[in-house]
VOMAR-798960 format. One record per residue (C-alpha): residue in one letter; y, z, x. Coordinates in nm, 2 decimals, padded with zeros to 4 digits. Layout:
# residues N
<r aa="A" y="Y" z="Z" x="X"/>
...
//
This chain:
# residues 255
<r aa="M" y="09.01" z="09.06" x="02.39"/>
<r aa="N" y="08.81" z="09.28" x="02.63"/>
<r aa="C" y="08.72" z="09.56" x="02.39"/>
<r aa="R" y="08.35" z="09.56" x="02.31"/>
<r aa="A" y="08.30" z="09.48" x="01.95"/>
<r aa="C" y="08.11" z="09.71" x="01.71"/>
<r aa="P" y="07.89" z="09.57" x="01.44"/>
<r aa="F" y="07.90" z="09.77" x="01.12"/>
<r aa="A" y="07.58" z="09.96" x="01.22"/>
<r aa="N" y="07.73" z="10.08" x="01.55"/>
<r aa="T" y="08.04" z="10.20" x="01.37"/>
<r aa="L" y="07.83" z="10.42" x="01.14"/>
<r aa="V" y="07.65" z="10.56" x="01.45"/>
<r aa="L" y="07.98" z="10.64" x="01.62"/>
<r aa="S" y="08.10" z="10.82" x="01.31"/>
<r aa="G" y="07.78" z="11.02" x="01.28"/>
<r aa="I" y="07.69" z="10.87" x="00.94"/>
<r aa="V" y="07.36" z="10.69" x="00.99"/>
<r aa="N" y="07.15" z="10.58" x="01.28"/>
<r aa="I" y="06.86" z="10.33" x="01.23"/>
<r aa="E" y="06.72" z="10.05" x="01.45"/>
<r aa="S" y="06.86" z="09.71" x="01.41"/>
<r aa="L" y="06.70" z="09.47" x="01.16"/>
<r aa="S" y="06.57" z="09.13" x="01.23"/>
<r aa="L" y="06.70" z="08.85" x="01.01"/>
<r aa="Q" y="06.34" z="08.76" x="00.92"/>
<r aa="D" y="06.27" z="09.11" x="00.80"/>
<r aa="L" y="06.60" z="09.13" x="00.61"/>
<r aa="L" y="06.54" z="08.80" x="00.42"/>
<r aa="H" y="06.17" z="08.84" x="00.36"/>
<r aa="N" y="06.11" z="09.21" x="00.32"/>
<r aa="A" y="06.43" z="09.31" x="00.14"/>
<r aa="T" y="06.26" z="09.56" x="-00.09"/>
<r aa="A" y="06.19" z="09.79" x="00.22"/>
<r aa="I" y="06.56" z="09.81" x="00.31"/>
<r aa="R" y="06.64" z="10.10" x="00.08"/>
<r aa="D" y="06.37" z="10.31" x="00.23"/>
<r aa="L" y="06.54" z="10.29" x="00.58"/>
<r aa="F" y="06.84" z="10.49" x="00.45"/>
<r aa="L" y="06.88" z="10.84" x="00.32"/>
<r aa="A" y="06.89" z="10.87" x="-00.06"/>
<r aa="D" y="07.25" z="10.98" x="-00.06"/>
<r aa="F" y="07.38" z="10.70" x="00.17"/>
<r aa="R" y="07.64" z="10.50" x="-00.01"/>
<r aa="P" y="07.72" z="10.20" x="00.21"/>
<r aa="L" y="08.01" z="10.05" x="00.02"/>
<r aa="A" y="08.26" z="10.32" x="00.08"/>
<r aa="H" y="08.19" z="10.31" x="00.46"/>
<r aa="F" y="08.19" z="09.93" x="00.45"/>
<r aa="R" y="08.55" z="09.91" x="00.31"/>
<r aa="T" y="08.67" z="10.13" x="00.59"/>
<r aa="Y" y="08.49" z="09.92" x="00.85"/>
<r aa="L" y="08.66" z="09.60" x="00.72"/>
<r aa="S" y="09.00" z="09.76" x="00.78"/>
<r aa="Q" y="08.94" z="09.96" x="01.10"/>
<r aa="G" y="08.59" z="09.97" x="01.25"/>
<r aa="Y" y="08.54" z="09.66" x="01.46"/>
<r aa="Y" y="08.69" z="09.81" x="01.78"/>
<r aa="P" y="08.56" z="10.14" x="01.92"/>
<r aa="F" y="08.91" z="10.29" x="01.95"/>
<r aa="F" y="08.93" z="10.33" x="01.57"/>
<r aa="R" y="08.82" z="10.69" x="01.61"/>
<r aa="E" y="09.11" z="10.78" x="01.84"/>
<r aa="D" y="09.40" z="10.73" x="01.60"/>
<r aa="P" y="09.30" z="10.60" x="01.26"/>
<r aa="E" y="09.66" z="10.60" x="01.13"/>
<r aa="G" y="09.79" z="10.41" x="01.42"/>
<r aa="F" y="09.50" z="10.17" x="01.45"/>
<r aa="H" y="09.65" z="09.86" x="01.31"/>
<r aa="Q" y="09.97" z="09.90" x="01.51"/>
<r aa="R" y="09.78" z="09.94" x="01.83"/>
<r aa="L" y="09.56" z="09.64" x="01.75"/>
<r aa="A" y="09.87" z="09.42" x="01.68"/>
<r aa="Q" y="10.02" z="09.54" x="02.01"/>
<r aa="M" y="09.69" z="09.45" x="02.19"/>
<r aa="V" y="09.70" z="09.10" x="02.04"/>
<r aa="R" y="10.05" z="09.05" x="02.16"/>
<r aa="V" y="09.96" z="09.16" x="02.52"/>
<r aa="V" y="09.65" z="08.93" x="02.52"/>
<r aa="V" y="09.86" z="08.62" x="02.41"/>
<r aa="E" y="10.17" z="08.69" x="02.61"/>
<r aa="Y" y="10.02" z="08.81" x="02.94"/>
<r aa="D" y="09.64" z="08.79" x="02.97"/>
<r aa="M" y="09.61" z="08.43" x="02.86"/>
<r aa="A" y="09.85" z="08.32" x="03.14"/>
<r aa="A" y="09.54" z="08.32" x="03.36"/>
<r aa="L" y="09.36" z="08.06" x="03.16"/>
<r aa="K" y="09.34" z="07.72" x="03.33"/>
<r aa="G" y="09.57" z="07.47" x="03.16"/>
<r aa="F" y="09.76" z="07.73" x="02.96"/>
<r aa="D" y="10.14" z="07.71" x="02.99"/>
<r aa="P" y="10.28" z="08.07" x="02.98"/>
<r aa="R" y="10.60" z="07.93" x="02.84"/>
<r aa="N" y="10.41" z="07.85" x="02.52"/>
<r aa="A" y="10.29" z="08.21" x="02.47"/>
<r aa="R" y="10.53" z="08.28" x="02.19"/>
<r aa="K" y="10.44" z="07.96" x="02.01"/>
<r aa="L" y="10.07" z="08.05" x="02.05"/>
<r aa="L" y="10.14" z="08.39" x="01.90"/>
<r aa="Q" y="10.33" z="08.22" x="01.61"/>
<r aa="L" y="10.03" z="07.99" x="01.56"/>
<r aa="L" y="09.80" z="08.30" x="01.54"/>
<r aa="F" y="10.03" z="08.46" x="01.27"/>
<r aa="I" y="10.03" z="08.13" x="01.08"/>
<r aa="L" y="09.65" z="08.13" x="01.08"/>
<r aa="S" y="09.62" z="08.50" x="00.99"/>
<r aa="A" y="09.82" z="08.43" x="00.67"/>
<r aa="N" y="09.60" z="08.13" x="00.57"/>
<r aa="V" y="09.25" z="08.19" x="00.68"/>
<r aa="P" y="08.99" z="08.06" x="00.62"/>
<r aa="Y" y="09.21" z="07.76" x="00.73"/>
<r aa="K" y="09.09" z="07.40" x="00.69"/>
<r aa="P" y="09.29" z="07.25" x="00.97"/>
<r aa="N" y="09.55" z="06.98" x="00.92"/>
<r aa="L" y="09.65" z="06.95" x="01.28"/>
<r aa="T" y="09.97" z="06.76" x="01.22"/>
<r aa="Q" y="10.10" z="07.03" x="00.98"/>
<r aa="L" y="09.98" z="07.31" x="01.20"/>
<r aa="A" y="10.16" z="07.16" x="01.50"/>
<r aa="Q" y="10.48" z="07.13" x="01.31"/>
<r aa="K" y="10.47" z="07.49" x="01.18"/>
<r aa="A" y="10.39" z="07.63" x="01.53"/>
<r aa="D" y="10.63" z="07.40" x="01.70"/>
<r aa="L" y="10.36" z="07.27" x="01.93"/>
<r aa="H" y="10.26" z="06.91" x="02.01"/>
<r aa="R" y="09.97" z="06.78" x="01.79"/>
<r aa="N" y="09.77" z="06.68" x="02.10"/>
<r aa="T" y="09.77" z="07.04" x="02.23"/>
<r aa="I" y="09.67" z="07.21" x="01.90"/>
<r aa="L" y="09.29" z="07.19" x="01.96"/>
<r aa="N" y="09.34" z="07.32" x="02.31"/>
<r aa="Y" y="09.53" z="07.62" x="02.18"/>
<r aa="L" y="09.27" z="07.69" x="01.91"/>
<r aa="V" y="09.01" z="07.70" x="02.18"/>
<r aa="Y" y="09.22" z="07.93" x="02.39"/>
<r aa="L" y="09.25" z="08.17" x="02.09"/>
<r aa="E" y="08.88" z="08.15" x="02.03"/>
<r aa="N" y="08.81" z="08.23" x="02.40"/>
<r aa="A" y="09.04" z="08.53" x="02.37"/>
<r aa="R" y="08.83" z="08.65" x="02.07"/>
<r aa="L" y="09.12" z="08.63" x="01.83"/>
<r aa="I" y="08.98" z="08.35" x="01.61"/>
<r aa="R" y="08.65" z="08.19" x="01.53"/>
<r aa="L" y="08.61" z="07.81" x="01.49"/>
<r aa="L" y="08.35" z="07.70" x="01.24"/>
<r aa="Q" y="08.22" z="07.35" x="01.32"/>
<r aa="A" y="08.06" z="07.12" x="01.06"/>
<r aa="S" y="07.68" z="07.11" x="01.06"/>
<r aa="G" y="07.56" z="06.81" x="01.25"/>
<r aa="A" y="07.88" z="06.78" x="01.46"/>
<r aa="G" y="07.87" z="06.72" x="01.83"/>
<r aa="L" y="07.91" z="06.98" x="02.10"/>
<r aa="S" y="08.26" z="06.89" x="02.22"/>
<r aa="L" y="08.49" z="07.19" x="02.24"/>
<r aa="L" y="08.78" z="06.97" x="02.15"/>
<r aa="Q" y="08.67" z="06.84" x="01.81"/>
<r aa="K" y="08.85" z="06.94" x="01.50"/>
<r aa="P" y="08.68" z="07.25" x="01.34"/>
<r aa="E" y="08.58" z="07.25" x="00.98"/>
<r aa="K" y="08.75" z="07.59" x="00.93"/>
<r aa="V" y="08.93" z="07.85" x="01.13"/>
<r aa="Y" y="08.88" z="08.22" x="01.08"/>
<r aa="L" y="09.02" z="08.53" x="01.24"/>
<r aa="N" y="08.77" z="08.68" x="01.49"/>
<r aa="N" y="08.71" z="08.98" x="01.26"/>
<r aa="T" y="08.84" z="09.15" x="00.95"/>
<r aa="N" y="09.04" z="09.42" x="01.13"/>
<r aa="L" y="09.27" z="09.15" x="01.26"/>
<r aa="A" y="09.35" z="09.04" x="00.90"/>
<r aa="Y" y="09.49" z="09.39" x="00.83"/>
<r aa="A" y="09.68" z="09.41" x="01.16"/>
<r aa="L" y="09.84" z="09.07" x="01.16"/>
<r aa="S" y="09.90" z="08.96" x="00.81"/>
<r aa="G" y="10.20" z="09.09" x="00.62"/>
<r aa="E" y="10.01" z="09.07" x="00.30"/>
<r aa="P" y="09.69" z="09.24" x="00.18"/>
<r aa="P" y="09.40" z="09.03" x="00.30"/>
<r aa="N" y="09.23" z="08.80" x="00.05"/>
<r aa="T" y="08.90" z="08.95" x="-00.06"/>
<r aa="G" y="08.71" z="08.62" x="-00.03"/>
<r aa="N" y="08.84" z="08.57" x="00.32"/>
<r aa="L" y="08.73" z="08.92" x="00.42"/>
<r aa="R" y="08.38" z="08.85" x="00.29"/>
<r aa="E" y="08.34" z="08.53" x="00.48"/>
<r aa="T" y="08.50" z="08.66" x="00.80"/>
<r aa="F" y="08.27" z="08.96" x="00.81"/>
<r aa="F" y="07.96" z="08.75" x="00.76"/>
<r aa="F" y="08.07" z="08.50" x="01.02"/>
<r aa="S" y="08.16" z="08.76" x="01.27"/>
<r aa="Q" y="07.83" z="08.95" x="01.24"/>
<r aa="M" y="07.61" z="08.64" x="01.24"/>
<r aa="Q" y="07.77" z="08.44" x="01.51"/>
<r aa="S" y="07.69" z="08.71" x="01.77"/>
<r aa="L" y="07.32" z="08.62" x="01.74"/>
<r aa="F" y="07.29" z="08.28" x="01.58"/>
<r aa="T" y="07.44" z="07.93" x="01.56"/>
<r aa="V" y="07.65" z="07.92" x="01.25"/>
<r aa="T" y="07.79" z="07.60" x="01.11"/>
<r aa="A" y="07.96" z="07.47" x="00.79"/>
<r aa="P" y="07.71" z="07.29" x="00.56"/>
<r aa="S" y="07.79" z="07.02" x="00.30"/>
<r aa="Q" y="07.70" z="07.28" x="00.03"/>
<r aa="G" y="07.72" z="07.66" x="00.05"/>
<r aa="D" y="07.93" z="07.86" x="00.29"/>
<r aa="F" y="07.73" z="07.90" x="00.62"/>
<r aa="L" y="07.42" z="07.74" x="00.77"/>
<r aa="V" y="07.25" z="07.96" x="01.03"/>
<r aa="D" y="07.04" z="07.81" x="01.30"/>
<r aa="N" y="07.02" z="07.49" x="01.10"/>
<r aa="Q" y="06.77" z="07.67" x="00.88"/>
<r aa="Y" y="06.91" z="07.93" x="00.65"/>
<r aa="L" y="07.18" z="07.85" x="00.40"/>
<r aa="F" y="07.41" z="08.13" x="00.27"/>
<r aa="E" y="07.66" z="08.15" x="-00.01"/>
<r aa="I" y="07.90" z="08.44" x="00.00"/>
<r aa="G" y="08.07" z="08.60" x="-00.29"/>
<r aa="G" y="08.13" z="08.90" x="-00.52"/>
<r aa="K" y="07.90" z="09.06" x="-00.77"/>
<r aa="Q" y="07.90" z="08.77" x="-01.00"/>
<r aa="K" y="07.81" z="08.50" x="-00.74"/>
<r aa="T" y="07.52" z="08.29" x="-00.86"/>
<r aa="Y" y="07.28" z="08.03" x="-00.70"/>
<r aa="D" y="07.44" z="07.74" x="-00.87"/>
<r aa="Q" y="07.61" z="07.60" x="-00.56"/>
<r aa="I" y="07.30" z="07.61" x="-00.34"/>
<r aa="A" y="07.02" z="07.54" x="-00.60"/>
<r aa="G" y="06.75" z="07.32" x="-00.47"/>
<r aa="Y" y="06.81" z="07.39" x="-00.10"/>
<r aa="P" y="06.51" z="07.55" x="00.08"/>
<r aa="S" y="06.57" z="07.89" x="00.25"/>
<r aa="S" y="06.89" z="07.95" x="00.06"/>
<r aa="F" y="07.03" z="08.29" x="-00.01"/>
<r aa="V" y="07.32" z="08.45" x="-00.20"/>
<r aa="V" y="07.50" z="08.73" x="-00.03"/>
<r aa="R" y="07.70" z="08.96" x="-00.26"/>
<r aa="D" y="07.98" z="09.20" x="-00.19"/>
<r aa="E" y="07.99" z="09.51" x="-00.41"/>
<r aa="L" y="07.61" z="09.54" x="-00.40"/>
<r aa="E" y="07.45" z="09.85" x="-00.25"/>
<r aa="Y" y="07.10" z="09.72" x="-00.20"/>
<r aa="P" y="06.90" z="09.40" x="-00.25"/>
<r aa="V" y="06.84" z="09.31" x="-00.61"/>
<r aa="G" y="06.59" z="09.03" x="-00.66"/>
<r aa="K" y="06.71" z="08.73" x="-00.46"/>
<r aa="F" y="07.06" z="08.88" x="-00.40"/>
<r aa="F" y="07.15" z="09.05" x="-00.07"/>
<r aa="P" y="07.43" z="09.29" x="00.00"/>
<r aa="L" y="07.70" z="09.17" x="00.23"/>
<r aa="W" y="07.71" z="09.50" x="00.43"/>
<r aa="V" y="07.35" z="09.49" x="00.55"/>
<r aa="F" y="07.42" z="09.18" x="00.77"/>
<r aa="G" y="07.61" z="09.43" x="00.99"/>
<r aa="F" y="07.28" z="09.58" x="01.09"/>
<r aa="L" y="07.13" z="09.29" x="01.28"/>
<r aa="Y" y="07.24" z="09.41" x="01.63"/>
//
């Protein structure tokens, strides 16, 4: 979509809540104890973070908070049914099927693709599914997570499929979004804007083929990534870094 995305930090600036310079990933990971000093003592990030996950990724969230999700769903429909007709190789007659594909994905993300089953559900030919996933990614409606070490071909099967951002999960899914999905989608959406993010054999995300991240709630441990150099646990429901554990929200301050 053409709307300029807002990282978590920019949303707080637009809302008049906090305004600090962006952090570098190096500083965040290696100087974590200084993060608390950057914010006012009464700043409580988690309440604002929950709001951002629901309605903060697109700048028009301030115009009509109550109608935000409806407007976002309408914008998605316009993008798929009209804007994507200009894409080379896209058959406008399949717009409704593509929209159906997007709704299927929204109910199942993060989705580990079975292309045959996905084609059957969306009533699309299996050979065109990868093309349509790429179309949706180019429209900034989904994100494709490729396996670490995979080639550079656009038409290779992704390891996982995510929605582009967490706001879409609230706008498109008929059910309350899964908490684990929201956590991973947020991290992926914030990090992919700056870095190459892939799916490792262990852990959740590998960033620039160097940093391994495991994403979870307040009980998440290092067990799954023990022994991997430059590995980090990112916890939701954590206000500030504690030892080796990093709060999920702070990764929205990288740009």
